[in-house]
C-alpha positions, -999 to 999 in steps of 0.1 A, spaced: -188 133 -199 -194 96 -202 -182 94 -238 -150 112 -229 -145 89 -199 -150 59 -222 -123 73 -246 -99 78 -217 -105 43 -205 -99 28 -239 -68 50 -244 -54 40 -211 -58 3 -219 -42 8 -253 -13 29 -240 -7 5 -211 -5 -26 -234 16 -7 -260 41 5 -234 42 -29 -218 52 -43 -252 80 -17 -254 91 -28 -220 94 -64 -233 112 -55 -265 138 -30 -254 173 -37 -264 206 -20 -262 232 -6 -238 205 13 -218 183 -18 -214 179 -16 -176 171 21 -175 144 19 -202 130 -15 -191 124 0 -156 111 33 -169 87 17 -193 74 -5 -164 67 26 -145 49 42 -174 26 12 -183 19 8 -146 8 45 -144 -16 40 -173 -29 6 -161 -33 20 -126 -61 44 -138 -82 18 -157 -103 9 -127 -108 45 -115 -119 56 -150 -144 27 -152 -158 37 -118 -162 73 -129 -182 61 -159 -206 44 -135 -206 74 -111 -213 102 -136 -239 81 -155 -257 73 -123 -251 36 -130 -269 37 -163 -237 29 -183 -221 -5 -181 -184 -8 -186 -170 -37 -206 -134 -36 -217 -135 -61 -246 -112 -56 -275 -141 -44 -297 -151 -18 -271 -116 -6 -267 -112 -4 -305 -145 16 -308 -136 41 -282 -99 47 -284 -85 77 -302 -48 68 -300 -33 48 -328 1 36 -316 28 26 -341 28 -12 -341 65 -14 -350 88 13 -338 118 -9 -336 137 -17 -304 153 18 -301 144 34 -268 142 70 -282 117 59 -309 96 41 -283 97 71 -260 87 94 -288 57 72 -295 47 72 -259 49 110 -259 24 111 -287 0 88 -268 5 107 -236 -3 141 -253 -36 127 -265 -45 114 -231 -34 147 -215 -56 167 -239 -86 145 -231 -81 150 -193 -79 188 -199 -113 186 -217 -128 164 -190 -115 188 -163 -133 217 -180 -165 197 -185 -165 184 -149 -160 220 -136 -190 232 -157 -211 204 -143 -200 209 -107 -185 174 -105 -159 183 -79 -146 148 -73 -141 142 -110 -126 176 -114 -100 169 -86 -92 135 -101 -86 151 -135 -64 178 -119 -43 150 -103 -40 131 -136 -31 163 -155 -3 169 -130 10 133 -133 8 132 -171 27 166 -173 54 151 -151 56 121 -173 59 143 -204 87 162 -187 106 130 -180 102 117 -215 111 149 -232 142 150 -211 151 115 -221 148 123 -259 171 153 -259 
């Protein structure tokens, strides 16, 4: 569970920073709409960083230390965002969907693992995150139609 939590932590940091970059670089007639939406998205990812780090400490019974250096994030992340997707909002949104799907898949794995280990608090947290990420996917897929 700890390794999967480390991956989720690294992926949330990576996704948050990537989407924040999209938020800064958006251009075009729908600037305000996407600028605000991307702010919501990176905030959602960044908002989970502390909670994920805390769960690493909880499930490891405080034997794992959490350090979010660039090297640690690089070593643990599984998402590889496009560095240059242009300034087109649909391209940016499609890139976020790819990252979100990976994070969602990892939360589904963690949910099953937490259930098997009777870690009810972690299981509930995962269920809430799965719900939030599914809602985010719905919004983004609606945007890209």
